[in-house]
N, C-alpha and C positions, 0 to 999 in steps of 0.2 A: 818467525817462530822462535821461541826460547825454550831451552831445556828447563827442567823443573828447578835446577839450581840457579840458573840465571833469572828465571821468573821470580823465585823467592827473594833474590837480592834486590831486584827492581821493586818488588812489592813490600820489602822490609818485613818479611815473615819467614818462618822456618820451613824447610822442606817437609818436615814431619807434619806441620800444620796443613800444608797443601795436600799431602797424601790423605790426611783425615777428611779434608773438605771433599776430595774426590770420592772417598769411600762412602760419605754420607749423601753424595749427590748435590752438595751445595755449590761446588765449583769444579766442574769436570774439565780435564785437559782438552784443548782444541784438537789434539791428535795424539793417538797412542800407536807407537810402532808395533805392528802385529808380530814382528819377528823378535824384537828385544824387550817389548813391554815398556820402553822408555816413554815418558810423558812429555808432551810439548804444549806450550801455551802461546797464545797470541797476545800482542800488546793491548788489544782492545779489551782483554779480560781483566786488565788492571782496574777498570771502572767497577766491575762487579766485586773484585777483591776488596776495593776500598769501601764499598757499601757493606760488605760482610763484616769487615773489621769495625767500621763505624757503628753498626747496629749492635755488635757484640759489646762495644764500649758503653752502649746504653743499658747494658745489663740483661739483654735478651738471650734466650737460649738459642742454640743453633737451629732447632726446629722452628722457633718463632722467626728467626732471621730468614730462613728459607721460605716460610709462608709469606712474609712481607715482600721479599724479592720476587716471588712468583706472581704476586699481585701487582708487580711493576710499580713500586712506590716511586713517585716523581722526585726529581732533584730538589725541588722546593720543599716538598714534604719532609725529605730527609734532612735538609738544612734546618727546618723548624724543630725536628726531633733532636738534632744535635745541639742546637742553641739552648733548648730546654735542659738537656743533660749537662751542658757546660755551666749553666746557671746553678743547677743543683750541686755540681762539683765545687764551684766557687763558694757557694754557701757553706758546704761541708768543710772546705778548707778554712774559711773564716772562723767557723765555729771551733774547729780543731785548734787553730792558732790561739783563739781566746782561751780555750781550756788549758793549753800549754802555758800561757801566761799565768793562769791561776795556780797550776801545779807548781810553777817556779816560785810564785809568791808563798804558797804553803811550805815549800821546801825551805825557803829562806827563813820563814818563821820558826820552823822546826830546828834548823841549824843554829838559830839565834837564841834558843831557849836557854835561860839561865844567864844570858849576857845581853839583855835588851838595852838599847841606848836610851835609858830613861832619864839621863841627866839633862836632856833637852826639853823636858816638860816644864811649863811655866804656868803657875796659877795667876790669873788676872781677871779683872772685871771687863765685861763687854758692854759698850754703850748701846742704846737703842738705835736702830737704823730703819729707814724707810726703803722698802723694796717693791719692785714689780715682780709678780710671779705667775707661773702656770703650773698646774699639777696634772699628774697622770698616774695610772696604776701599773705597777710591775708585779710579775708573778711571784716574786720572792726577793729576799735580800741578797741573793747570790750575785756576784758581779756580772755573770752572763745574763741575768734577768734585768739588772739595773742599767747596764751600759746601753742596750738598744733603746731604752726609754729616755734617759736623761739627755743624751746628745741631741736627738731630734726635738726634744722639748725646749732646749735652749735655742736651737735654730729658729723654732717657731716664735719663741718669746722675743728674740731680737728682731725678727721680721715684723711683728706686730708693734713693737716699740718704735721702729723706724717709720712705719706707716702712720703712727700717731705723733711723730715728730718729737719723741722723747729720747734723750740720750742718757745712757748709764752714767752715773756719777761716782761709781765705786765698784768693788769687786762683785763677782758672782757668789751667791750663797746657796748651797744645796743642802737639803735635809730630807730625812725619811722618817715615816711613822707607820704604824700598823694601819692598814686600810679598814674603813668601817665595815666592809662586807666580810672581813675575816678570811679564813682559809689560807692564812699565811701570806696573803697579798700585801703589798707595800704601797703607800701613797708617796710618790716622789714629788718633792717641791723643788722646782728650778727657779731661782730668784736672782735678781741683780739690783744693786743699790741705785736708787733714782731720786730725783728731786721733783716730785709731781704730786698733785692732789690725790687724796684717797679716792679710790674708785673700785668698781667691781663690774667690768665689762668684758672687752676682748682679752683683757688680762686684769689681774687684781693688783692694786696698790695698797699695801698695808704696812703697819709699823711692827717690826719685830721687837719684842720687849728686851729690856736690858738683862744681862746675866751677871749676877753679883759675883759669883765665883765660877770660873771655867778653867778646866785643865786643858792646856793647849800644847800642840806639838806641830812642827812643820814637816810636811812630806814633800820630797823632791822627786819628780818623775811623773809618769802617767798615773791616773787614778786606778788603772787596772792592777797596779803593783802596790796599792796602798795597804794591803793586809798587814805586813810586818810593822808598819808605822802605827796603824790603828791598834794592833795588839800590844805594842810597846806602851801606848797611852793607857790601855786597859790595865796592864800590869802595874804601871805607876799609880793609877788611881787606887787599885786594891791594896798595894803594898804600903801606901801612905795613909791609909785609914779613911779615904774618902768614899762617898757613895754617889752613884749617878743620880742626877736630878732633872733629867729632861733629855730631849732628843739632840744628839750632837749635830753640829753644823760643819760643812766643808766650805771654807772661804778661799776662793781662787785669787791668790796674790799676783801670780804671773802666769800667763797662758800664751806663750809664743807658739809659732807654727810647729816647732819641734816639741812634741809632747814629752820627750825626755827632759826638757828644761822647765817643765811646769813646776810651780811652787804653790802648794796648797796648805793652809793652816786648818788643822782639825781642832774644833772647839767643843769640848764636852762639859756641859753644866754639871757641877758637883756640889755636894754639901759635906761638911766635916762634922760627923755626929759627935 
């Protein structure tokens, strides 16, 4: 038998918590000294304590926890519940991390206001290229809406190209446009340069038209952090008297395993009125 203090240490909980569980009937001591009122616990009670804590971590109230335990939830049922909760928490952490990246990108844009590195912008012509592409719809143009769509889209495109025996001959080219159904949705184009006949089957092979004048700038790093670079390009276009003349392209020049080393050229078609 353990004193309440020893049991708390073994269970990695507070004495106060154990007293509360006793008061609510959730975890009664194995023995209470009638003379002193001291509480004593058995090692076997650690199993119930673990279940109480685990179910609390699922977001259940103590009343719900007690109801589940009184119904004698099996170990496998509890494992399944915890696995589900773990997946939910992992998804929440991933979403929070993505939001943090975007907050950092916005912060860098704000901190760079008035001193955008626009000297790296180059106006040049873009020749026509043949690409294979897949398209999908994203909920909006926000990075958290685009990223979950374009990554799997490229994975599927490369899988289909491999199955067809077609090897890319140049960089990836991503672009975005308003979806026909409206509602703020975006059609995502995931394309890669190929040397293959025009077709429209498991993937589409088409010729992207030339761009007579494109304002271009190079972004280094993951596309999650592209915002300051894209806004630098927008500032340059506006300050130099140009107007946008089509959907920008994102051309992947280098895509090593370390996304921090990615090199992407942003190409924005423009006209000079």
